[in-house]
N, CA, C and O of each residue as an XYZ file, in Angstrom:
440
protein
N      71.742    131.559     59.999
C      72.162    131.708     58.344
C      73.051    132.085     58.623
O      73.525    132.031     57.489
N      74.306    132.720     59.540
C      75.703    132.658     59.455
C      76.341    131.141     59.794
O      77.358    130.692     59.265
N      75.601    130.525     60.690
C      76.178    128.992     61.033
C      76.399    128.288     59.509
O      77.357    127.606     59.146
N      75.137    128.695     58.698
C      75.004    128.105     57.117
C      76.400    128.211     56.416
O      77.096    127.322     55.927
N      76.605    129.561     56.512
C      77.334    129.918     55.181
C      78.997    129.790     55.954
O      80.074    129.892     55.365
N      78.810    129.585     57.161
C      80.147    129.185     57.944
C      80.843    127.977     57.738
O      82.051    127.754     57.656
N      79.609    127.050     57.652
C      79.487    125.317     57.397
C      80.390    125.447     56.105
O      81.573    125.244     55.835
N      79.187    125.913     55.394
C      79.455    125.834     53.907
C      80.682    126.197     52.818
O      81.072    125.800     51.720
N      81.070    127.285     53.903
C      82.690    127.600     53.289
C      83.719    126.757     54.131
O      84.784    126.453     53.593
N      83.475    126.391     55.341
C      84.541    125.665     56.017
C      84.642    124.302     54.899
O      85.754    123.822     54.674
N      83.601    123.821     54.335
C      83.564    122.554     53.579
C      84.060    122.855     52.117
O      84.369    121.896     51.411
N      84.152    124.128     51.629
C      84.685    124.397     50.478
C      86.112    124.608     50.725
O      86.964    124.127     49.979
N      86.336    125.170     51.543
C      88.222    125.285     51.937
C      88.779    124.081     52.279
O      89.975    123.898     52.055
N      87.875    122.942     52.958
C      88.610    121.756     53.718
C      89.018    121.020     52.076
O      90.159    120.749     51.704
N      87.581    120.785     51.181
C      87.577    120.122     50.430
C      88.329    120.858     49.040
O      88.117    120.426     47.907
N      89.131    121.898     49.286
C      90.223    121.996     48.410
C      91.166    122.339     48.744
O      91.838    123.042     47.989
N      91.686    121.959     50.163
C      92.586    121.524     50.703
C      93.041    120.177     50.155
O      94.003    119.811     49.480
N      92.009    119.593     50.689
C      91.852    117.821     50.663
C      92.366    117.596     48.852
O      93.147    116.775     48.369
N      91.787    118.379     48.379
C      92.447    117.634     46.810
C      93.709    117.901     46.831
O      94.423    116.913     47.003
N      94.290    119.005     46.703
C      95.326    119.565     46.683
C      96.029    118.361     47.328
O      96.764    117.535     46.786
N      95.714    118.434     48.358
C      97.057    117.079     49.354
C      96.528    115.844     48.754
O      97.405    114.983     48.677
N      95.294    115.447     48.270
C      95.620    114.218     47.453
C      95.852    114.009     46.506
O      95.832    112.805     46.253
N      96.272    115.073     45.192
C      96.874    115.391     43.608
C      98.318    114.900     44.307
O      98.797    113.768     44.240
N      98.900    116.114     45.026
C     100.126    115.894     45.420
C     100.904    114.362     45.559
O     101.887    113.898     44.981
N      99.938    113.782     46.658
C     100.532    112.519     47.271
C     100.338    111.892     46.133
O     101.476    111.634     45.740
N      99.209    111.292     44.989
C      99.081    110.635     44.149
C      99.913    110.802     43.230
O     100.167    109.910     42.421
N     100.614    112.274     43.205
C     101.395    112.420     42.081
C     102.761    111.707     42.440
O     103.319    110.959     41.638
N     103.202    111.952     43.541
C     104.636    111.648     44.144
C     104.650    109.799     44.018
O     105.656    109.099     43.908
N     103.476    109.422     44.067
C     103.530    107.921     44.328
C     103.133    107.351     42.794
O     102.630    106.227     42.765
N     103.290    107.914     41.775
C     103.009    107.281     40.526
C     101.560    107.654     39.770
O     101.340    107.068     38.710
N     100.972    108.212     40.064
C      99.519    108.174     39.355
C      99.840    109.129     38.359
O     100.661    110.043     38.432
N      98.993    108.768     37.291
C      98.818    109.845     36.315
C      97.422    110.720     36.405
O      97.395    111.841     35.898
N      96.552    110.309     36.901
C      95.133    110.790     36.709
C      95.506    112.540     37.549
O      96.303    112.874     38.426
N      94.550    113.245     36.797
C      94.518    114.660     37.143
C      93.632    115.352     38.499
O      93.037    114.663     39.327
N      93.664    116.112     38.506
C      93.184    117.226     39.687
C      91.700    116.591     39.874
O      91.510    115.939     40.902
N      90.859    116.709     39.137
C      89.599    116.166     39.125
C      89.573    114.972     39.529
O      88.589    114.736     40.230
N      90.469    113.866     39.320
C      89.905    112.905     40.296
C      90.376    112.837     41.572
O      89.827    112.079     42.372
N      91.354    113.543     41.907
C      91.703    114.057     43.268
C      90.310    114.536     44.095
O      89.923    114.044     45.155
N      89.724    115.509     43.419
C      89.010    116.462     43.903
C      87.898    115.496     43.986
O      87.256    115.744     45.006
N      87.392    114.474     43.322
C      86.051    113.521     43.402
C      87.096    112.768     44.681
O      86.511    113.050     45.726
N      87.943    112.221     44.919
C      88.235    111.141     45.827
C      88.243    112.155     47.137
O      88.026    111.599     48.214
N      88.443    113.406     47.154
C      88.353    114.334     48.423
C      86.875    114.242     49.003
O      86.570    113.959     50.161
N      85.852    114.602     47.733
C      84.648    114.420     47.905
C      83.957    113.401     48.277
O      82.952    113.754     48.893
N      84.069    112.254     48.165
C      83.830    111.011     48.480
C      84.322    111.099     49.728
O      83.623    111.515     50.652
N      85.670    110.689     49.901
C      85.841    110.659     51.536
C      85.092    111.658     52.251
O      84.539    111.244     53.270
N      84.950    112.780     51.988
C      84.229    113.752     53.056
C      82.729    113.324     53.495
O      82.247    113.374     54.627
N      82.025    112.821     52.098
C      80.595    112.464     52.282
C      80.505    111.275     53.220
O      79.770    111.211     54.205
N      81.518    110.147     52.702
C      81.502    108.831     53.277
C      81.643    108.905     54.722
O      80.760    108.564     55.510
N      83.070    109.477     55.123
C      83.034    109.653     56.905
C      82.196    110.259     57.243
O      81.853    109.905     58.371
N      81.353    111.418     56.681
C      80.223    112.392     57.254
C      79.056    111.299     57.445
O      78.471    111.263     58.527
N      78.721    110.439     56.450
C      77.466    109.614     56.625
C      77.433    109.091     57.775
O      76.676    109.263     58.730
N      78.903    108.003     57.504
C      78.978    106.887     58.704
C      79.040    107.728     60.137
O      78.181    107.413     60.961
N      79.706    108.463     60.397
C      79.963    109.155     61.442
C      78.661    109.823     62.047
O      78.481    110.229     63.195
N      77.812    109.826     60.970
C      76.238    110.909     61.259
C      75.658    109.050     61.875
O      75.315    109.037     63.057
N      75.583    107.830     61.218
C      74.709    106.529     61.329
C      75.257    105.880     62.767
O      74.555    105.219     63.533
N      76.513    106.176     62.946
C      77.222    105.191     63.781
C      77.826    105.954     64.656
O      78.029    105.269     65.659
N      78.381    107.463     64.850
C      78.942    108.349     65.501
C      80.274    108.103     65.487
O      80.856    107.320     64.737
N      80.938    109.069     66.677
C      82.645    109.151     66.156
C      82.920    107.796     66.995
O      82.161    107.385     67.872
N      84.224    107.110     66.559
C      85.088    106.269     67.662
C      85.632    105.393     66.247
O      85.651    105.576     65.030
N      86.013    104.442     67.128
C      86.978    103.306     65.867
C      86.215    102.592     64.902
O      86.664    102.434     63.767
N      84.958    102.086     65.286
C      84.354    101.016     64.494
C      83.999    102.435     63.489
O      84.281    102.050     62.354
N      83.647    103.485     63.423
C      82.768    104.407     62.266
C      84.478    104.727     61.323
O      84.561    104.638     60.098
N      85.189    104.943     61.870
C      86.234    105.165     61.445
C      86.842    104.241     60.226
O      87.181    104.489     59.069
N      86.816    103.049     61.045
C      87.331    101.882     60.106
C      86.761    101.214     59.013
O      87.323    100.635     58.083
N      85.261    101.412     59.310
C      84.348    101.473     58.214
C      84.413    102.491     57.045
O      84.488    102.220     55.847
N      84.374    103.596     57.570
C      84.682    104.574     56.540
C      85.765    104.826     56.074
O      85.726    105.687     55.194
N      87.110    104.268     56.394
C      88.257    103.911     55.728
C      88.199    102.720     54.939
O      88.977    102.385     54.046
N      87.409    102.247     55.274
C      87.413    101.043     53.966
C      86.790    101.225     52.944
O      87.047    100.732     51.846
N      85.746    102.089     53.267
C      84.681    102.300     51.875
C      85.820    103.469     50.960
O      86.230    103.350     49.805
N      86.100    104.538     51.933
C      86.979    105.216     51.274
C      88.597    104.266     50.313
O      89.282    104.802     49.442
N      88.727    103.288     50.684
C      89.556    102.216     50.227
C      89.347    101.705     48.637
O      90.046    101.677     47.624
N      88.220    101.388     48.942
C      87.847    101.130     48.042
C      87.448    102.129     47.019
O      87.756    101.882     45.853
N      86.863    103.125     47.268
C      86.509    104.234     46.515
C      88.372    104.656     45.524
O      88.671    104.656     44.330
N      89.228    104.969     46.882
C      90.203    105.144     45.941
C      91.058    104.069     44.844
O      91.903    104.322     43.985
N      90.475    102.851     45.258
C      90.939    101.723     43.818
C      90.118    102.176     42.968
O      90.781    102.460     41.971
N      88.930    102.427     42.783
C      88.398    102.660     41.573
C      88.752    103.887     41.184
O      88.840    103.982     39.960
N      88.961    104.756     41.720
C      89.223    106.324     40.855
C      90.552    106.061     40.453
O      90.683    106.276     39.248
N      91.553    105.688     40.989
C      92.989    105.241     40.573
C      93.187    104.068     40.284
O      94.391    103.889     40.468
N      92.511    102.712     39.773
C      92.705    101.960     39.468
C      94.113    100.878     39.915
O      94.921    100.250     39.230
N      93.951    101.013     41.124
C      95.407    100.726     41.937
C      94.974     99.272     43.077
O      93.788     98.942     43.044
N      95.544     98.780     43.654
C      95.452     97.875     44.510
C      95.165     98.147     46.175
O      95.369     99.216     46.750
N      94.796     97.267     46.610
C      94.615     97.549     47.831
C      95.988     97.735     48.985
O      95.721     98.034     50.149
N      97.092     97.583     48.658
C      98.525     98.023     49.401
C      98.281     99.535     48.801
O      98.035    100.468     49.566
N      98.374     99.721     47.272
C      98.843    101.333     47.479
C      97.784    102.472     47.506
O      98.069    103.664     47.397
N      96.302    101.881     47.691
C      95.278    102.556     48.492
C      95.361    102.906     49.696
O      94.948    103.983     50.124
N      96.050    101.794     50.541
C      96.073    102.001     51.761
C      97.019    102.774     52.030
O      97.025    103.372     53.106
N      98.192    102.954     50.956
C      99.558    103.678     51.145
C      99.257    105.292     50.981
O      99.740    106.324     51.447
N      98.346    104.998     50.196
C      97.831    106.681     49.633
C      97.068    107.375     50.998
O      97.401    108.479     51.427
N      95.924    106.493     51.645
C      95.100    106.988     52.395
C      96.045    107.044     53.826
O      95.656    107.672     54.810
N      97.092    106.439     53.803
C      97.751    106.624     55.086
C      98.643    108.024     55.131
O      98.864    108.788     56.070
N      99.101    108.061     53.639
C     100.552    109.584     53.659
C      99.197    110.368     53.739
O      99.182    111.084     54.740
N      98.334    110.430     53.169
C      96.983    111.487     53.070
C      96.685    111.803     54.531
O      96.849    112.929     55.001
N      96.242    110.762     55.224
C      95.826    111.305     56.678
C      96.976    111.849     57.603
O      96.705    112.532     58.590
N      98.248    111.533     57.262
C      99.607    112.127     57.871
C      99.842    113.642     57.487
O     100.396    114.472     58.207
N      99.395    113.826     56.401
C      99.565    114.998     55.387
C      98.604    115.938     56.376
O      99.021    116.639     57.298
N      97.507    115.814     56.045
C      95.963    116.392     56.200
C      96.154    116.598     58.083
O      96.159    117.767     58.468
N      96.251    115.865     58.796
C      96.898    115.954     60.568
C      97.589    116.826     60.426
O      97.253    117.812     61.082
N      98.925    116.997     59.521
C      99.489    118.118     60.209
C      99.191    119.382     59.751
O      99.252    120.314     60.552
N      98.707    119.689     57.969
C      97.971    120.509     57.822
C      96.846    121.267     58.901
O      96.820    122.468     59.168
N      95.981    120.253     59.405
C      95.049    120.508     59.808
C      95.581    121.321     61.319
O      94.748    121.968     61.954
N      96.554    121.251     61.648
C      96.807    122.085     62.823
C      96.941    123.772     62.270
O      96.729    124.722     63.024
N      97.234    123.879     61.179
C      97.192    125.160     60.765
C      95.999    125.409     59.927
O      95.901    126.635     59.976
N      95.159    125.027     59.282
C      94.027    125.224     58.190
C      92.872    124.440     58.892
O      93.087    123.609     59.774
N      91.324    124.850     58.316
C      90.262    124.161     58.687
C      90.669    122.907     57.748
O      91.391    122.768     56.761
N      89.716    121.917     58.671
C      89.148    120.718     58.045
C      88.048    120.307     58.417
O      87.535    120.923     59.351
N      87.443    119.359     57.941
C      86.166    118.729     58.342
C      86.492    117.457     58.650
O      87.671    117.102     58.656
N      85.569    116.693     58.916
C      85.483    115.308     59.029
C      86.240    114.540     58.038
O      86.401    115.153     56.982
N      86.822    113.200     58.095
C      86.942    112.290     56.946
C      88.525    112.623     56.832
O      89.181    113.187     57.707
N      89.023    112.150     55.547
C      90.353    112.282     55.058
C      90.531    113.908     54.716
O      91.374    114.290     53.904
N      89.867    114.591     55.246
C      90.173    116.319     54.729
C      91.022    116.776     55.929
O      91.452    117.928     55.977
């Protein structure tokens, strides 16, 4: 029971952190969508990476497939092209990697 509570709490914390990071980065890159869009992007990213990693396992192939799916999600949510969605994803990945040293994160772009 304690592990389920810990997992859910970790998921919520990571989702909040990811939402804030995605929101700030997209605002810095000129997007006008609100925090709700950033939350949806963070949720989609987490779900996509978790499912792909569960099906394929950890590794480059899983990361590439999940990354492409997340780029498509970013494109649709923010109505942007491939290059801007890639730029957002790369910056999010860099920032979350740095933040991940200090705060808990889960799989994917969290």
